[in-house]
N, C-alpha and C positions, 0 to 999 in steps of 0.2 A: 066139823068140816075143814076146820084152818090145819087141824093136825093133819089129816087125810091128804091135804094139798101139799102141805111140807113134806111128808113122807114120800108122795109121787114125785116130788121136785126132787128131794134128794135121790131115789132110787133111779131118774132118769140122768142125773148128774154124773151118779157113779157109774151109769151102764156105759155114758160118754167116755167116762176116764179111763174105762177098762178097753175099751176098742182103740182110745187113741196111740199114733206112731210110739210116743214116750213108753207106753206101758208095753206094747208086745214088739218090744226093740228085736226080738230074736226074729220075728216074720217079717223083714224086708223084702221088699220087691225086688226084682234082678236090676242090676245096674248095667247100662248098655256103657260098654269101653268104647272111644272114639280113637280110632288109629289117624296122630296128625300126621305120620311119614310121608303119607301120601297127600296131603293137604296140598293146595293150591298154594303156593308162595305169593308173599304179600309184596308187591312192588310199589318201591314209594319214588318220589321226586325232589330233590332239592336243587336249587339255583345258585350261582354264586360265580366270582371270578376266580380263574386258575391263580395258585399261589405259586404251585411246582407241580413237576412229575418224576417218576422215577421210572428211567426205562428197565431198570436190573431188575426192580420188586414189583414191576408192573402196578405203581398206584399212582393215582391223580389225588390232589390235595386242592379244595376249593375254600375261599373263605366265605361266609354267610353271615346271616344277620345273627346266626347263635356265637357267642362268647370264643369258641373253639373253632378250631378248623376243621373241614369233614375230609376225610380220607377215603377214597373208594378201592378196591382191588378191580385191576384189567385181567380179565381171562381171554381164553380164545374166543367164546361167543359173543365178547363186549362188541358192539358197533360203536363207532365213532364217524361223525359225519359235521360238516359244515355246510352250512345252507341246502343240504339236502344230497350233499356230494360226500362220499366215505373218503375220511381220511386215514393216517394212522396217528398214533400217539405223539409221534415226534415231530407231527406239525401244528400239534397246540402249542400256543405261546404263553407264558406267562401274563395275565390280564385279559385274557380271553373271556368272554361271559358265556358261562356253561349251564346247562339242565343235564342233571346226570341221572336216569332210572335206574335203580337199583334195590338190591333185597338183601336180606342179613341170611348168611348161610353160615352156621358154626360161630356166629361171633363177629363174623366181618361182613364188611360191607361190600358185596360182588355189584360192580356197574354190569347193566345190561344194553344200557344204551346211553351214549355221551353226544348231546348236541351242542355244538359250538355253535356260537351267534356271528353276526358279521361282524360286531365291532367289538374292540376291546373297552375293558373296563377303566384300565391303570394304565399310564404310559411305561414304557419299557425303561428301566434304568442302565444308564451308562456306566459302562463297567471300564 
């Protein structure tokens, strides 16, 4: 009796093993490819004080809680505002507190919206 149960158990295990995915590697299901080129961009937000901006390169650099400063590129679609009023990049001052909404495109941080707070974080340096 025990011998029959043992043989039956071995037969069930072998049947399961032959039907497993590891054994039947040639019979895989279809793989669905996902096109990420049309995926919605991920919008990120970072806050900090303006360290500098470069009109020539259209960049703004801010200090954050991170050790390294954060630089974002500004393109024709970037909106810049101070307390709800649209302004230009040249109107942003060093030390202004800003919130930058950006996305990463081709390894670059592209600013979508720069919101300048009312007060500045750092006093301006006398030169």
